[in-house]
Backbone as a ProteinNet text record, in pm:
[ID]
protein_1_A
[PRIMARY]
MHNSVLNLIDIENKLKIASKEYEKKPKIVAVSKTFLLKDILPLLEYGHKNFGENKIQEAVTKWSEVKNKYNDLKLHMLGKVQTNKVKYLIPLFDYIHSLDNIRLAEKISKEEIKKNKKIKIFIQVNLGDEDQKNGIALNDLGNFYDECKNNLNLDIIGLMCLPPKEEKPEKFFQKLKEHSLKYNLPDLSMGMSNDFEIAVKLGSTYVRIGSKIFGERT
[TERTIARY]
9146.6	9039	9089.9	9046.4	9122.3	9079.2	9169.4	9135.6	8994.1	8978.7	8845	8737.2	8732.3	8618.7	8599.2	8708.8	8675.8	8620.9	8674.9	8601.9	8455.5	8464.2	8311.4	8208.4	8246.5	8191.6	8148.9	8260.6	8241.5	8151.7	8148.8	8032.2	7920	7895	7761.7	7719.8	7780.2	7759.8	7735.5	7781.4	7712.2	7614.3	7578.2	7467.9	7332	7352	7226.6	7214.7	7293.7	7271.7	7201.4	7263.4	7199.3	7086.9	7037.2	6923.9	6825.6	6828	6722.1	6572.6	6540.2	6429.8	6355.1	6418.8	6387	6360.1	6280.2	6239.3	6331.8	6358.2	6433.5	6608.5	6661.9	6810.4	6881.1	7007.5	7086.5	7156	7189.4	7268.9	7400.7	7517.3	7634.1	7703.8	7722.3	7798.2	7932.1	7989.3	8132.8	8205.2	8267.4	8319.8	8485.8	8453.9	8563.8	8675.1	8578.7	8669.6	8847.1	8938.4	9073.9	9109.2	9042.3	9139.8	9105.5	9203.2	9211.2	9148.8	9089.2	9032.7	9098.6	9225.9	9265.7	9243.4	9185.2	9169	9005.6	8896.3	8817.4	8749.6	8818.8	8788.5	8766.8	8851	8814.7	8623	8612.3	8478.6	8389.4	8425.6	8302.4	8302.3	8430.7	8461.7	8341.3	8332.2	8294.5	8135.8	8103.7	7969	7886.2	7990.9	7920.5	7879.1	7755.1	7695.8	7692.5	7701.3	7687.2	7813.8	7872.7	7974.6	7998.2	8043.2	8039.3	8134.7	8118.4	8227.6	8202.9	8289.9	8270.9	8313.2	8392.4	8438.4	8387.3	8341.6	8239.4	8347.3	8455.2	8549	8642.9	8653.7	8735	8640.6	8514.7	8439.9	8429.2	8385.5	8414.2	8515.1	8633.1	8741.8	8761.2	8746.5	8719.1	8628.1	8518.9	8395.6	8337.1	8353.8	8275.6	8286.7	8395.8	8404	8358.1	8394.7	8380.9	8218.6	8141.4	7992.5	7930.4	7983.4	7917.4	7949.3	8061.1	8107.5	8014.2	7966	7906.6	7764.7	7665.9	7507.3	7446.7	7454.3	7387.2	7446.6	7579.5	7663.2	7581.8	7579.9	7510.3	7605.1	7641.8	7727.5	7654.9	7690.3	7639.4	7720.7	7663.8	7748.6	7721.2	7844.8	7826.5	7868	7937.8	8006.2	7926.6	7961.1	7901.5	7924.8	7802.2	7783	7758.4	7864.5	7835.8	7736	7678.9	7566.2	7649.9	7740.2	7798.1	7852.6	7862.9	7894.1	7807.5	7645	7550.8	7550.8	7553.8	7561.9	7646.2	7735.7	7834.9	7788.3	7721.6	7657.6	7558.2	7449.7	7333	7365.4	7436.8	7486.3	7518.7	7617.3	7710.5	7627.3	7573.2	7526.9	7408.3	7389.9	7258.1	7161.5	7230.9	7199.7	7255.4	7174.7	7264.8	7231.6	7332.6	7329.1	7278.9	7329.6	7401.2	7322.3	7180.3	7107.1	7113.4	7123.2	7139.9	7100.5	7071.5	6995.3	6902.1	6849	6739.3	6796.7	6904.5	6964.7	7011.9	7043.7	7127.1	6988.7	6911.8	6779	6726	6702.4	6663	6719.5	6886.8	6967.4	6964.3	6945.5	6925.3	6776.6	6695.3	6575.5	6600.5	6627.3	6672.9	6713.2	6860	6916.1	6878.5	6781.6	6713.6	6622	6542.3	6477.7	6545	6677	6730.1	6792.4	6832.3	6905	6797.3	6693.2	6592.9	6614.8	6665.6	6701.9	6696.7	6605.8	6595.8	6687.4	6735.2	6807.3	6752.5	6782	6734.8	6822.2	6739.4	6800.1	6735.4	6872.7	6862.8	6877.1	6776.6	6811.3	6915.5	7045.4	7110.7	7037.8	7031.9	6984.8	7071.3	7116.8	7207.9	7124.7	7168.4	7094.4	7135.8	7268.5	7373.5	7357.4	7277.9	7312.3	7460.1	7522.2	7682.5	7700.1	7785.5	7788.4	7866.7	7970.5	8086.4	8024	7883.9	7849.1	7723.8	7712.7	7627.9	7491	7384.6	7247.1	7137.6	7025.7	6895.1	6864.1	6828.3	6802.8	6646.2	6643.7	6490	6412.6	6411.8	6301.1	6275.2	6361.7	6281.8	6319.2	6287.7	6284.8	6154	6059	5935.8	5919.5	5930.7	5916.3	5996.8	6128.1	6210.7	6202	6116.6	6070.2	5966.6	5846.4	5752.8	5791.5	5878.1	5933.6	6005.1	6102.1	6153.3	6063.3	5952.8	5879.5	5759.6	5710.5	5558.6	5617.1	5697.1	5745.4	5847.2	5961	6060.8	6077.2	5961.5	5953.6	6069.9	6128.4	6251.2	6234.9	6303.4	6255.1	6330.6	6290.3	6354.1	6290.5	6382.5	6360.4	6405.9	6482	6485.2	6588.2	6665.6	6736.9	6857.8	6950.3	7081.1	7147.3	7235.3	7265.2	7445.4	7529.4	7606.7	7652.7	7645.6	7629.4	7746.5	7740.9	7871.5	7953.6	8086.6	8197.8	8212.7	8183.2	8211.7	8070.2	7977.8	7864	7819.5	7758.7	7720.9	7617.6	7620.8	7537.3	7388.8	7350.5	7217.9	7119.7	7113	6985.5	6982.1	7074.2	7065.5	7029.7	7059.3	6990.2	6845.7	6832.9	6710.4	6612	6645.1	6564.1	6552.8	6658	6651.1	6516.2	6533.1	6449.6	6291.7	6301.1	6127.7	6092.4	6201.2	6160	6122	6187	6163.6	6031.5	5992	5869	5725.1	5782.8	5702	5667.7	5753	5734.2	5713.1	5715.8	5639.1	5766.3	5887.7	6039.2	6067.7	6092.4	6133.1	6303.4	6362.4	6521.6	6597.6	6693	6759.2	6918.8	6975.7	7171.5	7194.7	7242.7	7319.9	7411.1	7520.3	7641.4	7748	7849.9	7982	8042.1	8168.6	8280.9	8277.3	8279.6	8253.7	8122.1	8018	7882.2	7785.3	7827.3	7719.9	7605.2	7686.6	7582.1	7482.1	7534.1	7423.4	7316.7	7370.6	7266.8	7162.4	7220.1	7138.7	7001.4	7072.7	6992.4	6854.7	6885.1	6805.2	6720.3	6742.8	6677.7	6725	6877.7	6939.9	6938.6	6891.5	6863.2	7009	7101.5	7220.5	7289.8	7427.3	7517.3	7653.5	7728.7	7842.2	7982.3	8049.2	8170.8	8294.9	8399.6	8498.8	8640.4	8695.1	8804.8	8774.8	8684.5	8683.4	8645.7	8637.5	8627.6	8779.1	8822.4	8930	9062.8	9069.8	9164.2	9172.3	9282.8	9283.3	9356.4	9334.3	9362.6	9497.5	9581.9	9752.2	9723.6
42230	42251.7	42386.7	42408.7	42518.2	42669.4	42770.2	42904.6	42940.5	42910	42983.9	42903.6	42787.3	42727.6	42772.5	42820.3	42859.6	43014.3	43074.5	43217.6	43223.7	43106.3	43085.4	43061.7	42966.6	42934.4	43052.8	43139.6	43269.2	43368.4	43365.1	43466	43378.8	43290.3	43225.3	43261.8	43222.7	43253.2	43444.8	43493.7	43631.8	43676.9	43593.8	43598.2	43528.2	43464.4	43406.5	43511.2	43584.3	43720	43795.8	43865.5	43963.6	43925	43830.6	43794.2	43727.5	43739.2	43634.2	43682.8	43815.4	43853.2	43826.3	43779.5	43705.2	43564.7	43547.6	43378.2	43326.1	43376.7	43381.2	43352.8	43250.1	43259.1	43304.2	43408.1	43485.4	43364.5	43360.4	43263.3	43357.6	43309	43337	43312.1	43390.7	43368.3	43415.4	43309	43294.6	43350.3	43484.4	43553.1	43493.1	43389.7	43316.8	43374.3	43478.9	43543.4	43542.1	43512.7	43521	43391.5	43363.3	43216	43089.6	43021.6	42872.9	42780.9	42672.4	42569.1	42513.2	42499	42455.4	42564.4	42673.6	42764.7	42748.3	42697.1	42694.1	42540.2	42429.8	42284	42275	42337.5	42320.5	42343.6	42459.2	42503.4	42386.4	42344.9	42269.5	42133.5	42084.4	41968.1	42006.3	42121.2	42134.7	42147.4	42169.7	42172.9	42315.9	42391.4	42524.5	42520.4	42571.9	42541.6	42673.3	42788.1	42941.4	42975.9	43009.4	43093.2	43183.3	43291.1	43423.7	43457.5	43453.9	43472.5	43625.5	43705.7	43816.4	43798.2	43688.1	43665.6	43542	43537.7	43463.4	43337	43376.8	43320.6	43230	43303.9	43255.5	43122.7	43186.4	43090.6	42942.6	42947.9	42821	42755.7	42805.7	42746.4	42668.9	42713.2	42683.3	42582.7	42596.5	42531.9	42427.6	42415.4	42346.4	42201.5	42140.3	41992.3	42008	42095	42091.2	42061.5	42126.3	42179.4	42011.9	41930.1	41804.3	41722.2	41732.6	41659	41700.2	41852.5	41860.2	41922.7	41818.2	41832.2	41980	42008.6	42096	42217.8	42244.3	42340.7	42481.5	42614.5	42696.6	42811.1	42873.2	42970.3	43092	43183.3	43334.1	43426.2	43467.5	43602	43743	43779.8	43875.3	44014.2	44008.5	44109.5	44143.1	44250.3	44313.9	44190.9	44194.9	44080.8	44143	44084	44152.8	44058.3	44130.3	44061.5	43925.4	43945	43849.9	43707	43710.9	43612.5	43533.8	43546.8	43523.3	43367.5	43331	43191.7	43102.7	43156.6	43088	43064.5	43205	43206.8	43108.4	43100.7	43058.2	42906.6	42814.9	42677.6	42653.6	42750.1	42711.3	42779.9	42911.3	42977.4	42938.5	42981.4	42950.1	43094.4	43207.6	43336.4	43429.6	43556.9	43634.4	43776	43845.4	43942.4	44090.5	44079.9	44228.3	44230.3	44243.1	44252.6	44433.2	44481.1	44600.1	44699.1	44628.8	44715.1	44617.4	44632.1	44595.1	44489.3	44534.3	44465.7	44309.1	44311.3	44244.6	44111.8	44161	44125.6	44038.9	44083	44026.7	43891.5	43937.9	43832.6	43722.7	43737.1	43632.1	43579.1	43610	43558.1	43456.9	43494.9	43423.6	43315.9	43336.3	43205.4	43112	43139.4	43062.4	42968.1	43011.7	42934.8	42857.4	42879.1	42791.7	42678.4	42731.2	42630.6	42556.2	42580.4	42547.9	42507.5	42673.2	42646.1	42784.7	42819.4	42935.6	42945.9	43089.1	43118.9	43245	43245	43351.8	43461.8	43578.4	43696.5	43843	43875.9	44031.5	44123.3	44232.5	44344.7	44452.1	44490.5	44611.1	44730.1	44791.2	44935.9	45010.6	45135.5	45217.6	45336.3	45307.4	45401	45512.4	45511.3	45643.9	45772	45712.8	45786.6	45805.9	45694.1	45729.2	45707.9	45814.8	45765.1	45668.8	45619.2	45515.9	45387.6	45363.1	45242.7	45203.9	45071	45016.3	44992.1	44997.1	44981.4	45053.6	45015.8	45073	45183.6	45280.3	45420.8	45383.6	45434.6	45383.4	45471.1	45557.4	45639.4	45538.4	45444.8	45369.3	45210.7	45181.1	45038.9	44976.4	45038.8	45007.8	44942.5	45034	44990.6	44871.8	44888.1	44782.2	44616.6	44667.7	44540	44471.8	44536.1	44483.3	44437	44478.3	44450	44326	44312.1	44162.4	44057.1	44083.4	43977	43950.6	44034.2	44020.6	43992.5	44056.9	44037.1	43955.7	43967.1	43871.3	43747.8	43725.2	43608.4	43585	43671.3	43627.4	43608.9	43525.1	43510.6	43591	43710.3	43845.6	43790.2	43753.2	43700.6	43825.4	43939.8	44036	44157.6	44267.7	44362.4	44338.6	44395.6	44397.5	44572.6	44592.7	44724.8	44720.1	44825.2	44858.9	44989.4	45013.4	45151	45243.1	45358.9	45454.3	45422.5	45403.4	45373.9	45465.3	45624.1	45698.8	45750.6	45682.2	45710.5	45591	45618	45495.6	45418.8	45273.7	45198	45179.8	45210.8	45198.8	45259.3	45375.9	45433.4	45392.2	45334.7	45283.4	45111.9	45024.9	44925	44930.5	45007	45051.4	45057.6	45175.3	45202.6	45102.1	44972.7	44875.9	44800.1	44782.8	44660.3	44765.7	44876.2	44938.6	44905.2	44914.2	44888.7	44740.4	44628.4	44491.8	44470.9	44536.2	44508.9	44584.8	44687.1	44741.8	44669.4	44579.4	44479.7	44350.7	44329.6	44197.6	44098	44157.8	44053.7	43985.8	43879.5	43769.9	43817.3	43810.8	43850.1	43965	43993.2	44123	44057.3	44096.6	44083.6	44207.2	44233.3	44330	44319.2	44372.4	44344.8	44263.1	44310.5	44259.4	44226.4	44214.8	44182.2	44263.7	44404.4	44532.1	44555.9	44537.4	44575.9	44456.2	44347.1	44219.4	44220.5	44240.4	44227.1	44353.8	44492.1	44574.7	44525.6	44497.8	44455.1	44367.5	44252	44145.4	44221.3	44286.1	44362.1	44406	44464.8	44546.7	44446	44322.5	44209.4	44151.5	44186.5	44111.2	43960.4	43875.2	43760.1	43677.1	43770.9	43695.4	43793.8	43774.8	43847.4	43804.4	43901.6	43868.9	43870.7	43779.2	43770.7	43701.7	43816.9	43731.5	43760.4	43893	43871	43785.7	43810.5	43783.4	43636.5	43547.6	43403.1	43365.2	43448.9	43391.6	43440.2	43568.3	43627.5	43743.4	43845.8	43934.8	43911	43932.3	43898.9	43976.9	43881.3	43956.4	44005
-8426.4	-8530.7	-8616.8	-8751.2	-8794	-8789.9	-8767.4	-8722	-8795.8	-8929.5	-8981.3	-8955.1	-8889.1	-8847.3	-8687.3	-8616	-8495.6	-8503.3	-8605.9	-8634.9	-8644.6	-8759.8	-8798.8	-8662.8	-8596.6	-8443.1	-8386	-8354.1	-8252.8	-8372	-8489.3	-8547.1	-8534.3	-8521.6	-8536.7	-8366.5	-8279.8	-8137.7	-8130.5	-8228.8	-8198.7	-8258.2	-8371.3	-8455.8	-8376.8	-8289.8	-8184.8	-8093.4	-8021.6	-7959.6	-8024.6	-8138.2	-8231.6	-8264.1	-8321.1	-8374.7	-8295.4	-8178.7	-8048.3	-8095.4	-8111.3	-8123.5	-8273.3	-8362.3	-8497	-8479.8	-8574	-8582.8	-8669.4	-8781.6	-8890.3	-8868	-8857	-8815.1	-8937.8	-8920.2	-9048.5	-9094.8	-9209.5	-9279.6	-9294.2	-9257.7	-9291.9	-9432.8	-9517.5	-9658.4	-9622.4	-9636.7	-9618	-9757.2	-9737.7	-9880.3	-9884.8	-10001.9	-10021.6	-10124.8	-10220.2	-10315.3	-10304.7	-10380.9	-10391	-10295.8	-10207.6	-10121	-10222.2	-10184.4	-10223	-10178.7	-10231.5	-10156.6	-10055.8	-10058.8	-9933	-9792.5	-9844.3	-9725.7	-9707	-9770.2	-9788.9	-9734.8	-9765	-9729.4	-9578.5	-9492.6	-9334.6	-9338.1	-9370	-9350.4	-9420.5	-9509.6	-9579	-9518.3	-9465.9	-9345.1	-9243.9	-9217.3	-9076.2	-9121.3	-9246.1	-9271.9	-9298.1	-9316.8	-9362.6	-9507.9	-9555.6	-9685.6	-9759	-9734.8	-9802.9	-9837.7	-9946.4	-10008.4	-10089	-10071.3	-10155.9	-10279.4	-10390.8	-10472.2	-10549	-10622.1	-10688.5	-10829.3	-10856	-11016.8	-11048.4	-11185.9	-11208.3	-11249.8	-11339.4	-11384.7	-11266	-11164.6	-11042.9	-10990.3	-10974.6	-10925.5	-11010	-11148.2	-11200.2	-11187	-11196.2	-11182.6	-10998.9	-10956.5	-10808.1	-10756.4	-10772.6	-10735.3	-10830.8	-10961.7	-11040.4	-10995.9	-10951.7	-10901.7	-10746	-10660.7	-10549.9	-10521.6	-10610.9	-10575.5	-10604.9	-10706.7	-10736.4	-10602.2	-10539.7	-10415.7	-10301.5	-10270.8	-10163.9	-10230.3	-10227.5	-10279	-10240.9	-10092.1	-10010.8	-10045	-10100.1	-10111.2	-10179.6	-10153	-10225.6	-10240.6	-10365.1	-10420.2	-10419.6	-10361.6	-10393.1	-10474.8	-10571.5	-10647.1	-10598	-10562.2	-10475.4	-10537.8	-10674.4	-10700.5	-10857.3	-10907.5	-11058.1	-11137.7	-11218.1	-11316.1	-11454.1	-11536.5	-11659.4	-11750.6	-11832.4	-11916.3	-11992.3	-12049.9	-12125.3	-12055.6	-11894.3	-11819.6	-11757.6	-11792.4	-11704.8	-11720.7	-11884	-11916.6	-11826.8	-11776.2	-11671.4	-11526.5	-11511	-11375.9	-11335.4	-11430.1	-11416.5	-11352.3	-11399.7	-11386.3	-11259.8	-11200.7	-11088	-10975.5	-10996.2	-10873.4	-10823.8	-10701.6	-10662.6	-10609.5	-10560.6	-10552	-10616.7	-10643.6	-10683.3	-10599.5	-10530.3	-10451.2	-10518.6	-10629.8	-10710.2	-10828	-10844.1	-10943.5	-10966.7	-11070.2	-11040	-11169.2	-11289.9	-11387.6	-11486.9	-11579.3	-11647	-11745.5	-11831.7	-11879	-11846.6	-11706.7	-11666.6	-11633.5	-11573.9	-11550.8	-11673.1	-11753.8	-11889.9	-11924	-11909.4	-11939.9	-11838.9	-11731.6	-11617.1	-11665.1	-11682	-11715.4	-11881.4	-11958.4	-12056	-12051	-11941.2	-11952.1	-11859.8	-11748.1	-11681.7	-11742.7	-11877.2	-11934.9	-12027.4	-12065.5	-12152.7	-12050.6	-11941.2	-11859.1	-11763.3	-11777.1	-11694.6	-11547.8	-11513.1	-11345.3	-11296	-11177.5	-11107.5	-11011.7	-11000.2	-10890.1	-10821.3	-10678.3	-10578.8	-10602.8	-10599.6	-10633.9	-10568.9	-10526.7	-10446.7	-10552.4	-10515.1	-10601.5	-10505.2	-10583.8	-10503	-10518.5	-10405	-10391	-10353.1	-10406	-10383.2	-10332.8	-10168.8	-10069.1	-10055.1	-10079	-10061.7	-10200.7	-10291.6	-10403.5	-10443.2	-10442.9	-10477	-10620.3	-10690.7	-10821.1	-10858	-10749.1	-10780.3	-10717.9	-10687.7	-10644.7	-10744.1	-10780.9	-10841.8	-10768.7	-10832.8	-10759.6	-10788.9	-10762.6	-10804.9	-10727.6	-10775.7	-10679.5	-10640.7	-10491.2	-10459.3	-10520	-10591.5	-10665.3	-10770.7	-10830.6	-10925.6	-10858.8	-10768.5	-10689.5	-10728.9	-10720.9	-10739.4	-10864.4	-10965.8	-11096.4	-11151.4	-11097.1	-11133.8	-11082.4	-10945	-10882.8	-10967.4	-11020.4	-11069.8	-11199.7	-11256.9	-11410.2	-11391.4	-11290.2	-11275.6	-11242.1	-11129.2	-11101.5	-11153.7	-11214.1	-11303.1	-11470.4	-11504.9	-11677.7	-11671.9	-11617.5	-11662.5	-11559.9	-11470.6	-11376.2	-11270	-11243	-11177.5	-11023.5	-10933	-10808.8	-10701.2	-10726	-10638.3	-10465.6	-10415.6	-10237.1	-10139.2	-10204	-10117.5	-10138.7	-10088.1	-10100.4	-10073.4	-10118.4	-10075.8	-10073	-10000	-9994.7	-9931.7	-10006.3	-9937.1	-9892.9	-9759.9	-9710.1	-9736.5	-9755.8	-9763.4	-9633.8	-9651.7	-9570.1	-9456.4	-9505.8	-9418.4	-9333.5	-9341.6	-9255.3	-9157.8	-9037.8	-8988.7	-9040.9	-9067.1	-9131.3	-9104.4	-8973.4	-8907.8	-8998.9	-9033.6	-9080	-9246.1	-9282.9	-9434	-9423.1	-9307.3	-9284.5	-9247.5	-9178.3	-9122.8	-9259.7	-9347.8	-9456.9	-9547	-9587.8	-9654.5	-9595.8	-9463.2	-9410.3	-9436.2	-9457.3	-9460.3	-9588.3	-9710.4	-9821	-9873.2	-9793.4	-9789.7	-9741.9	-9648.3	-9603.2	-9679	-9724.3	-9813.1	-9957.7	-9974.4	-10104.6	-10068.5	-9937.1	-9882.7	-9933.6	-9891.8	-9954.1	-9806.2	-9830.7	-9696.2	-9651.1	-9766.4	-9702.1	-9723.9	-9646.6	-9662.9	-9654.8	-9762.5	-9770.5	-9726.5	-9608.2	-9550.2	-9409	-9409.8	-9327.2	-9370.4	-9311.2	-9356.8	-9227.7	-9241	-9144.6	-9015.4	-9043.7	-8969.8	-8889.5	-8956.4	-8927.3	-8891.8	-8903	-8926.1	-8778.5	-8657.8	-8565.7	-8577.6	-8587.2	-8638.2	-8720.8	-8872.1	-8952.8	-8895.3	-8832.5	-8775.5	-8679.2	-8619.4	-8496.7	-8563.5	-8686.9	-8793	-8901.8	-8889.8	-8953.3	-9053.9	-9066.8	-9200.1	-9181	-9267.5	-9294	-9377.6	-9409	-9493.8	-9452.7	-9436.5	-9384.5	-9472.6	-9503.9	-9606.7	-9517.5	-9496	-9402.9	-9458.4	-9481.1	-9552.3	-9458.7	-9398.9	-9316.9	-9184.3	-9148.6	-8989.3	-8977.1	-9077.4	-9114.2	-9162.2	-9279.2	-9343.6	-9302.8	-9248.7	-9206.7	-9340.5	-9305.9	-9417.2	-9540.3	-9653.4	-9798.9	-9808.8	-9858.5	-9845.6	-10032.9
[MASK]
++++++++++++++++++++++++++++++++++++++++++++++++++++++++++++++++++++++++++++++++++++++++++++++++++++++++++++++++++++++++++++++++++++++++++++++++++++++++++++++++++++++++++++++++++++++++++++++++++++++++++++++++++++++++++

């Protein structure tokens, strides 16, 4: 069995333990950015369904044909999205984890109507008020969510965050969970290779894991 599949099985087992008090089983988004199809195919053959990419052009090249072959494959956009690339994103992707501004929300809404396809969306929240990070400030989240849901008719399913690297993630995950409950959102995208068990214990339903599955990027 391929190393990446063994790594995935190990993570699945850890998630079972970490999430035992929750009814909803967390989904593992295998972060396949920069990896080639030959690295990804063992996971596809094993039956894994959720993969994450950061760049639209790379994803179009890599996944367009594969997605036709694996009907239940779900692609997740994890990276910053430029509005002029949304027309390529909507046909290929099933989820966006990084909605972070109103111009992007408006563009997604228009393209969904044009393409007659709805995608599931997480709002990225900048919990640490970090200048270098994208995301909606907590003070603006309520108004932004209302605009996206009620005026733009977007399918907002949850919130996403990237905690500050130099701080422990628990308080940020807890804060995101509190706000998801406040807006009655069913999903949370939080937790990566180094902190996914903590995130799941605090209610994460989607964890984004790359190096712990595929190995370190060269």
